[in-house]
N, C-alpha and C positions, 0 to 999 in steps of 0.2 A: 392850775388852781390859783385863784386870786390870792394876793398876799394879805388882803383885808378879810379873807374868809373866816368866820367865826362859827364853829359847829354848833355851839349851844344856841346862838341867834337863829341859825338856820333851822334847828329843831323846833324852837318855840315860836318862831314868827308865823303869822297867818298866811304870808305871801312868800313862799320860798324862792319863787322866780326873781325876787328883788335882790337876792344874794349875788355877789359878784362872780361866785364860782359856779352858779347854776345856769349854764348856757343851753342853747337848743339841743345840743348833742346829749347832754345829761338828761333833760327832760324826756327826749325821745327814747333813750335807754331805759329810763324808769317806767315809762308808759309800757314798753315792750315787755320788760320783765314782770310788771304786774299782770298784764294779759296772759302771759305764759304760765305764771305761778298761781293764778287764781283757782284754778282746778286742783293743784297739789294742795294749796292751803285748805280748800274745802274738804279734801280727803283726809288730811292730817287732822282737821277739826273733828270730823266724824269718827275717826279711829281713836283719838285721845278721849273723846266724850264717851264712847263705849267702854274704854278701859277704866276711865275714872269713875264713870257711873257704876260699873260693876263692882269695883273696889268699894266705893262708897256705900252701896247698897248691902254688899257682904259684910261690912264692918257695922253699919248703923241699922240696917234693916228698915229704912225710912223710904216711904213711897214718893216723898218730895224730890228725890233724886231723878224720878222720871220727868218732873216738871222742868228741872234744870237741863236734862238731857234734851227735851223737846225745844227749849229756846236755842241751844247750840246747833240742833239739827236745822232749825229755821235759818239761822245765820249761814250755815253751810249751804243750804238751799239757795240762798241770796247770791252767794259766791259762784255756785255752779250756773245759776241763770245769767249772771254777768259774763261768765266764760263762754257759755253757749251763744250769747247775743254777739260776741266779738269774733267767735269762730268763723274761719272762712272769709274774713274781710282781708283786702290786700294790705300789705304792710305799709304804714304811713311813712312819709319822708319827714314830716314835722308835725308837732302836736302842741296844743295851747298849754297843757298841764293841768286842765281842769279834772280830767279823769283821775289823774294821780292825787290831787288834792282831795277829791271826794273819797277815794279809797282810804287815804290817810285818816280822814275824819271817821269814816265808818269803822276803821280798825280799833278806835277808842271804845265803841259800843260792843265790838266783837270781843275784845280783850275783857271788858267788864262782865259780859255774859258768862265768859268761861271761868273767870276767876271768882264769880259769885257763889260757887258751890258751898262754901262753909255757911253762907246766909241761909240756905235751905235745910240745913241740918239742925236738929235740936239735941243730939247726943252730946258726947264729950267735945267741947270746943277745941281743945288742943289737938286731939287726934285728927278731927276733920280739918283743921288748919294745916297739919303736917302733910297729909297726902294731897290736899288741894294745892299747897306751895310746890310740891314736888312736880306735878303735872303742868302748873303754871311756868315753872322754870323751864321744862322741856319744850313747851309750846314756843316761849320767847326766844330760847336758843335756837330752835329749828327755824323760826322766821329770820333770824339773824343770819343764818347760813343761806337760806333760800334767796333772801332779798338783801343781800349786803350792799346793793346799790342804792337802796332806799331806806336809809336809817330812820327817816322821819315816821314811816309806818311802823317799823319794829319798835321804836321808842314810844310811840302813842299807844301801840298795842300793850306794850309792857305797863305803861301808866295806867291804862284802863283795867288790866288784869290785877295789878297790885292794889289798886284803889279799894275794892271790896274786901281784900285780905287785911288791909289796914283798918277798914271800918270794922271788920270782925274782931281784930285785936283791941280796938277801942272799946268794943262792946263787952268783951270778956277779958279785960285788962287784969294781969298778975305778972309775977316774976318771970314765969316761963314764956308768957307772951312777949315780953321785952326782948328776949333772946331771938325769938322768931323775927320780930320787928327789925332788929339789928341785922340779922342774916338777909332779910328781904331788901333792906337798904344797900347792903354790900352787893347783892345780886344786881340790883337796879344800876348802880354805879359801874359794876364790872361790865355789864352788857353796853352801858353807855360808852365807856372808853373803847371797848372793843369795836363797837359800831363806828365811832369817830375815826379809829385808826383805819379801818377797812374803807371807809368812805374817802378819807383823804388819799389813801393809796389809789382808790379808783379815779379820784379827780386828777391825780398826777399822770395816771395812764391816759386819761382823756386829753390832757394838755400835751403829752408826748405825741399822741396821734394827731392832734390838730396841727402842732408845729411840723410834723413830718408831712401831713397833707399839704400845708402852706408851702414848704420846701419843694414838694414834688410838683405843685401847681406853678411855682416860679420856674422850676427847671423845665417843665413842659412848655411854658410860654416862651422861654429862652430858646429852647430847641426848635419849636415851631419858627420863631422869628429868624433863627439862623438858617432855616431851611434843612434841618436835620430830622431824620426819623430815628427814634430811639426806643430800645425795648431791653428789659431786664429778663434774662431767662434762668430758670433753675437748673440744678445739675442734670435733671432728666429732660431737659429741653423745653419744658412748659414755660409759657409766658407769665411772668410775675406782674410786670407792669409794661405798658406801651403807650406812647402817645398817638394822637389821631392820624398824624401823617404816616407813622409806621403801619397802622392798621390799613390804610389806603394803598400802599405801594408794596407791602410784603407780598400779597398773592401774585402780583406782577412779576416780582424779582425771584420767586420760588424756583422757576424753571429757566432762568437766564444765567448763562455762564459769565463769570467775571473775567475781564480781560485787563490784566494789570492793576486789579482793585477797582476798575471802573465798569459799571454795568449800565445799560440803556433801558429805560422803562418809562411809560407815560410821557413820552417825548421829552424826557430829562436824562441827565447823566448823573449817576450816583457813585460816590466814593464809598466802598464798603470797608468796615472795620469791626474787629471782634476782640474783646478783652476779656480774659478769664479773671474772675473774682473768687478767691478761695472759699470764702464762707457763703456765697450765694450761688454762684454758677458762672455766668458770663453776661457781658453787656454787648450788644449788637447795635451799631451806629451806621446809618446811611446818610451821608452828606450831599446835599445838592451842589454839584460842581458844573452845572450847565454852562454858565457864563465862562468859567475858566477853560472848560473843554472846547467851547466854541472858539474862544480866543486863541487856544493852541492850535486847532485845526486851521483856523484863519492864517495864523502866522506861518504854519507850515506850507499852506498853499501859496502864500506870497513868496516864501523863500524858494519854492520849487519854480515859481514864475520868474523870479530874480535870477535864478541859476540858468533856466532855459534862455532868458534874454541875453545873459552874459555869454553863454556859449554861442548863441546865434551871432552876437557882435563879433566874437573872436573868429568864428568861421568866416564871417563876411570880410573882416579886415585882412585876414590871411589871403583869401581869394583876391580882394581888390588890390592889396599891395603887390601880389604876384602879377596881376594884370598890368599894374602901372609900369612894371619893368619893361614889358614888350614894346609899347609905343616910345618909351624913352630910349631904348636901344635903336629902334628904327630911326628916330630922330637924329641920334648920334651918327648912325652909319650915313644917312642922307647928308648931314652937315659935313662929314669927313670927305664926301665926294665932292663938295663944292669948297673945300678948304684950299687956301692959297698954296699950301704944300703938296696938294694931292696931284698925282701923275696921271689920273685917270682922265681921258679926254671926255668932256661933258658938253653937249650941245645945248642951245637955249631951250629947246623942247624938253630935254632931259631935266634942266634946272626947273623949268615951270612945273613938270610933274613932281619933282622932289619938293618943290615949294607947296604944291597942293597937298602931297602927302603929310609934309610936316604940319600945315594948318589943320588937316583933318585929325591928325594924331594929337595936336595940342588941344583941339576942342574936346576930343575924347578924354584927355587927361583932366581938362577942366570940369567936365561932367563927372568924372569919377571922383575927383576932389570934392565937388559939391555932394555927392553921393555919401562920401565918408563923413563929411560935416553933418549931413542928415541924420545918419546913423548914430553919430555921436550925441546928437541932440534928441534922438528918439523920433525923427520925422521920415524915416525911411518909408518908400512906397513899394508896392508890389512890382511896378514897372521897373524900379531900380533893381530889385531882385532878379527879374527876368533878365535885364541886361547883363547883370553879373553872371548868369548862367550861360548867355550866349558868348561872352568873352572867354569863359572857362573852356567852352567847346572849341572856339576858334583859336586857341592859343597854340595849338599844334598844327594849324593849317593857315599859312599866310594868305590864301585866297579868301577863306572864310573870315579871317581876322579883318581884311580890308573891306569886305562886303558888310560886315557888322558895323564897322566905323561909318561907312557911307550911309547905311540905313538909319543909324541913329542921328547923323547929321541932317538927313532930310526929315526925320520926325521932329527934330527941333527947329527946322526952318532954315537951316544953313545951306550954302550953295553946294552943288554936287559937281563932280568932274566926270 
């Protein structure tokens, strides 16, 4: 409710929509209340007219009561026609307020017609005023209960119904009439303050609903922007509130099993979470973690590739280092044969063969070192891997070992012996 809201100004002004508290939601609710209550007000008017007319005719025996009753039946027929005209129409989402304003204006004439009963009677003015006032009070109180959200209509009906009573008091003024006038005035102000309190309470409820709606919309936008699907569930599992993303993905997630709190649906990964709320039920949240899950899987794949590469290098280095020992030992043996302190007789042809073998083994060592450097820098080739397999097979066979060295020497363009 607006802080500048003035109930008296709202009741008396000709354009209630200009009041700061009367927003679209209030106008719509007043419109709907009037449409639904029009039939009830017509039935109440007919019922009270019959009862009042019967009591008035029984007391006064005046036929003018029938004329008064006919005018009230006419007003009730107008209300029933208005109800029938709007019956079956779809519920509007917004209204201009003209229908409410027209109904409030019509209520002045309806109240005046009902409260004019004493003006039709020529018998005891005081008695006719008493039972007319009683039925007028009941009508006004009933309208305040039925239309607590539209106090303008209630107050204008009350004004219209009290106006002929006050005119009757003025025509037959005496001491007893003064007491009735004071009582009617107190009635008027009592209904006024009651209607004001009820309407202010209604405006506070409207303000609370609008604030809650705004907060809900802000929350929904924030959750949509963060990639979250959000729903509030009651204790029996029914959805109280859900955002659009939740509506889209929930059917797909219904039959999907969660793996570590992560589910896959609509080509996305969702982190599931459920929180119990004591006074409501529970809150269910699905968070889009596709980018995080993709990054995690990519990191896991890279880690596995790195482990495989590390194990491959380790295996290669182990095989290569063991293969380096074979030619080194052969070179050492060949050199010891030609050493100055050696007692083994060596001919020139033996020395030439030993020199050739040393050269071949040296070239092999050079190639193996280059292969090691290539593996260290990530530039190893399939041919290097094949040569490693050949040397591993030839390690236990000297003939195969020498053939492997000669074959690699020829493949590199070196001299053969």
